[in-house]
C-alpha positions in Angstrom: 47.0 -10.6 -45.5 48.1 -9.9 -41.9 51.1 -11.7 -40.0 50.7 -14.2 -37.4 52.0 -11.2 -34.8 49.1 -8.8 -35.3 46.9 -8.2 -32.3 43.6 -10.5 -32.4 41.4 -7.5 -32.1 43.0 -6.1 -35.3 42.4 -9.3 -37.5 39.5 -7.7 -39.2 41.0 -4.3 -39.6 40.7 -2.5 -42.7 43.2 0.4 -43.5 42.0 3.8 -44.9 42.9 3.6 -48.6 42.6 5.9 -51.6 43.0 5.1 -55.4 45.3 7.5 -57.1 44.1 8.4 -60.7 46.7 10.5 -62.6 45.8 13.2 -65.3 42.3 13.5 -63.8 40.3 16.3 -62.5 40.8 15.4 -58.9 37.7 16.2 -56.8 37.7 13.6 -54.2 40.1 14.6 -51.3 39.0 18.1 -50.1 42.2 19.6 -51.2 42.4 23.2 -52.0 42.2 24.0 -55.8 44.8 26.7 -55.7 48.6 26.4 -55.3 50.5 28.6 -53.3 51.3 32.0 -54.6 54.4 32.4 -56.5 55.8 34.8 -54.1 55.1 32.5 -51.2 56.9 29.8 -53.1 59.8 32.1 -53.9 60.3 32.7 -50.2 60.2 29.1 -49.4 62.8 28.4 -52.0 65.1 31.2 -50.6 64.6 30.0 -46.8 65.3 26.4 -47.9 68.9 27.2 -48.8 69.2 28.2 -45.3 68.2 24.9 -43.7 70.7 22.9 -42.1 69.2 19.3 -42.9 72.1 17.3 -41.2 70.3 18.2 -37.7 67.2 17.0 -36.2 64.3 19.8 -36.0 63.2 21.5 -33.1 61.2 18.8 -31.2 59.0 21.4 -29.4 58.2 23.1 -32.8 58.6 26.3 -30.7 58.6 29.1 -33.4 55.8 27.8 -35.4 53.8 27.4 -32.5 54.4 31.1 -31.6 53.2 31.9 -35.2 50.0 30.0 -34.9 49.1 31.6 -31.5 49.8 35.1 -33.0 47.6 34.1 -36.1 44.8 32.8 -33.9 44.9 36.2 -32.0 43.0 35.1 -29.0 43.9 37.1 -25.9 45.8 35.2 -23.4 46.6 32.5 -25.9 50.2 31.6 -26.3 52.4 28.9 -27.8 51.8 26.8 -24.4 48.1 26.5 -25.7 49.3 25.0 -29.2 50.8 21.7 -30.1 51.8 20.7 -33.7 51.5 17.3 -35.6 52.4 15.8 -38.7 48.8 16.6 -40.0 45.8 16.9 -37.6 45.4 13.0 -38.0 48.6 12.3 -35.9 47.3 14.8 -33.1 44.1 12.8 -33.0 46.2 9.6 -32.9 48.0 11.1 -29.9 44.6 12.2 -28.2 43.6 8.3 -28.5 47.0 7.5 -26.9 47.0 10.1 -24.1 43.4 10.0 -22.7 41.0 7.0 -23.1 42.0 3.7 -21.2 41.0 0.2 -22.9 38.0 -0.2 -21.0 36.8 3.7 -22.0 34.1 4.4 -24.5 34.6 6.9 -27.2 31.5 8.5 -28.8 31.1 10.3 -32.4 28.4 10.7 -35.1 28.1 7.7 -37.5 28.2 9.8 -40.5 31.7 11.5 -39.9 35.3 11.7 -40.3 36.5 8.1 -41.3 39.5 8.3 -39.0 37.4 8.2 -35.9 36.5 4.5 -35.9 40.0 3.5 -37.6 41.7 5.2 -34.5 39.3 3.6 -32.1 40.1 0.4 -33.3 43.7 0.8 -33.4 43.7 2.2 -29.6 41.4 -0.9 -28.7 38.7 1.3 -26.9 35.2 0.7 -27.4 33.4 3.2 -29.8 29.8 4.3 -30.2 28.5 5.9 -33.3 25.4 8.2 -32.8 22.8 8.3 -35.3 22.1 11.4 -37.5 18.6 12.3 -38.4 17.1 12.5 -42.0 18.8 15.9 -42.7 22.2 14.1 -41.5 22.3 16.4 -38.7 23.3 15.1 -35.1 20.6 16.0 -32.4 22.0 17.7 -29.2 19.6 15.5 -27.0 20.8 12.5 -28.4 24.4 13.1 -27.4 23.5 14.2 -24.1 21.5 11.1 -23.5 24.7 9.1 -24.7 26.6 10.6 -22.2 24.6 9.3 -19.4 24.0 6.0 -21.1 27.6 5.1 -22.1 29.8 7.5 -19.9 32.5 8.1 -22.5 35.8 9.5 -22.0 35.9 11.3 -25.4 33.2 12.9 -27.5 34.5 13.7 -31.3 32.8 16.1 -33.6 33.6 17.7 -36.7 32.5 21.5 -37.4 31.8 21.7 -40.1 31.3 17.9 -40.6 33.2 15.7 -42.9 31.9 14.2 -45.2 28.2 16.1 -45.2 29.2 19.7 -44.8 26.6 20.3 -41.7 27.8 22.3 -39.0 26.3 22.3 -35.4 25.3 25.6 -34.3 27.7 27.2 -31.6 24.7 27.3 -29.3 24.0 23.6 -29.4 27.6 22.7 -29.1 27.9 24.6 -25.9 25.1 22.7 -24.5 27.1 19.6 -25.2 30.2 20.9 -24.0 28.7 22.1 -20.8 27.0 18.6 -20.1 30.3 17.0 -21.0 32.0 19.1 -18.6 29.8 18.0 -15.7 30.3 14.6 -16.7 34.1 14.9 -17.1 34.2 14.2 -20.8 36.8 15.5 -23.1 35.3 17.0 -26.4 37.6 16.9 -29.4 36.3 19.7 -32.0 37.9 19.2 -35.4 37.9 22.4 -37.1 39.6 21.3 -40.2 37.2 23.2 -42.5 36.4 26.2 -40.4 37.8 28.8 -42.5 34.9 27.8 -45.1 32.3 28.9 -42.5 34.2 31.7 -41.3 33.8 30.8 -37.6 36.1 28.9 -35.0 35.3 28.2 -31.5 39.0 28.2 -30.6 38.6 30.9 -28.0 36.5 28.6 -25.9 39.4 26.8 -24.4 39.8 30.0 -22.4 36.2 29.1 -20.8 36.3 25.3 -20.8 39.0 23.0 -19.7 37.7 19.9 -21.4 38.0 21.1 -25.0 40.5 20.3 -27.8 40.4 22.1 -31.0 42.1 20.5 -34.0 43.0 22.7 -37.5 44.9 21.9 -40.4 47.1 23.8 -42.9 45.8 21.1 -45.5 42.6 22.9 -46.6 42.4 26.7 -46.9 46.4 27.2 -46.8 46.7 24.9 -49.7 49.4 22.4 -47.9 47.6 19.0 -48.1 50.9 17.6 -49.5 53.0 18.9 -46.5 50.9 17.2 -43.7 50.8 19.9 -40.9 48.2 20.5 -38.2 47.8 21.9 -34.6 45.7 21.3 -31.6 44.5 24.3 -29.3 43.7 23.6 -25.7 44.6 24.6 -22.3 48.4 24.3 -21.1 47.8 21.0 -19.2 46.1 19.0 -22.0 49.0 20.3 -24.3 51.5 19.2 -22.0 49.6 15.8 -22.2 50.0 15.7 -25.9 53.5 16.8 -25.8 54.4 14.0 -23.4 53.4 11.1 -25.8 54.1 12.6 -29.2 57.3 11.4 -31.2 60.3 13.5 -30.4 60.8 15.0 -34.0 57.3 14.4 -35.4 57.3 17.7 -37.4 60.3 18.0 -40.0 62.4 21.0 -40.3 61.0 21.9 -43.7 57.2 21.8 -42.6 58.1 24.0 -39.4 59.7 26.7 -41.9 56.9 26.7 -44.4 54.1 26.6 -41.7 55.6 29.8 -40.6 55.9 31.4 -44.0 52.4 30.8 -45.0 51.1 32.2 -41.8 53.2 35.3 -42.6 51.4 35.6 -46.2 47.9 34.8 -44.5 46.6 38.0 -46.0 47.6 36.9 -49.5 46.6 33.1 -49.3 43.1 33.2 -47.1 41.2 35.5 -49.5 40.9 32.7 -51.9 38.7 30.9 -49.6 36.0 33.6 -50.8 36.3 32.1 -54.3 35.7 28.8 -53.1 32.5 29.7 -51.4 31.1 31.2 -54.2 31.9 28.3 -56.4 30.6 25.8 -53.7 27.3 27.7 -53.7 27.2 27.7 -57.6 27.8 24.1 -57.6 25.0 23.6 -55.0 22.5 25.3 -57.2 23.6 23.3 -60.2 23.3 20.0 -58.6 20.2 21.0 -57.1 18.5 21.4 -60.5 19.6 17.7 -61.4 17.0 14.9 -61.5 17.7 12.2 -59.4 20.2 14.1 -57.2 19.8 15.1 -53.7 22.5 17.6 -52.4 23.0 19.1 -48.9 23.7 22.3 -48.0 27.6 22.9 -47.1 29.9 25.0 -44.6 33.0 23.3 -45.8 35.0 23.1 -49.2 32.8 20.0 -50.4 29.2 19.0 -51.1 27.6 15.6 -50.2 25.0 14.3 -52.3 22.9 11.1 -53.3 22.5 10.0 -56.9 20.1 7.3 -57.9 22.3 6.2 -61.0 24.3 3.3 -60.0 26.9 3.8 -62.9 27.6 7.4 -62.1 31.0 6.9 -60.7 32.3 4.7 -63.7 30.7 7.2 -66.0 32.3 10.3 -64.4 35.7 8.2 -64.5 35.3 8.1 -68.4 35.0 11.8 -68.3 38.3 11.8 -66.4 36.9 13.3 -63.2 37.4 11.7 -60.0 34.9 12.5 -56.9 34.6 10.6 -53.8 32.0 7.5 -53.7 31.3 6.0 -50.3 31.2 2.4 -49.5 27.8 1.6 -48.1 28.8 0.7 -44.7 25.9 2.5 -43.4 22.5 2.7 -45.0 22.8 6.5 -45.1 25.8 5.9 -47.5 24.0 4.1 -49.9 24.5 6.0 -53.3 26.3 8.8 -51.5 29.1 11.0 -53.0 31.2 13.9 -52.1 32.5 16.5 -54.4 35.3 18.9 -53.7 35.0 22.3 -54.8 37.6 23.0 -57.6 38.4 25.7 -60.0 35.5 27.2 -62.0 36.6 25.4 -65.3 36.8 22.1 -63.3 33.5 22.5 -61.6 31.8 23.4 -65.0 33.3 20.3 -66.5 31.7 18.2 -63.6 28.5 19.8 -64.0 28.4 19.3 -67.7 29.4 15.7 -67.3 26.6 15.2 -64.7 23.8 17.0 -67.1 25.2 14.5 -69.8 25.0 11.4 -67.7 21.6 12.0 -66.0 19.6 13.4 -69.1 
């Protein structure tokens, strides 16, 4: 129940919420199945003892921004092309604060990151969701047509897409970016899962001044519990984001851990290969099950449909938690998403699915 002080346009607002199930196999939130290596944890412990918690953190997050720029290894890219946030969600919120006016329109696919409509409603902008096709893919021409029909300020897209795992090709996305530039539209590309498709388009910021790339430490770097993300763009756009962000938005501990995990990237990132192998194995296993339609994925999760209405409750009886979607759209009826876990967790999931569906 809301207070009498809430904005009238938010009276029907439903916050993003997740039910927590302790002691379950947790395959519902796209987290990494791997903890940080012990060597990394030991350095974090060692460096923590040197932190001065009585003072505020560096509001510019300068040293971490330098580390990120070095990690990205793009010619000419410096810390001035990077902004860091308390998760990439916070940076997305700053984008909504900095760029669209109340009368502006924001475009995004209708089967995509759930924070897009949430932040649109909070910002009070008009949002238009574009239909995907039967393969759950967004067609380029429909985006370009929408540019001319709705004249949006922002176009938002995930690559790979959450929750479906589909990734628009570089060639098709470039067509969209080119058309967006001609129409003075800012394109936000959320690359939270780019490590799992082994391709980032971050270098495009050198060629286009209408692009923001969002990336995160939550997935491939196993830091979902820390909340750390970053934006990559030209210096002018980064200056805009730095101007509207809260002064001390990234705490001193997170800044330190971010620098350390980048130092140990060669120890942490190879585990992505194991996740990819398990993802492909899970896909093959689900493909063989009667009553299941699973989609190929470029991320660390799989999206599938299942005709069994009792599937979620029955999986919970096995102490396995995956994501079931509320049918807010016809394409989400009987829709599920499973995060790729460790091999033994994936085996228990497949075994449970086989017992439930046979």
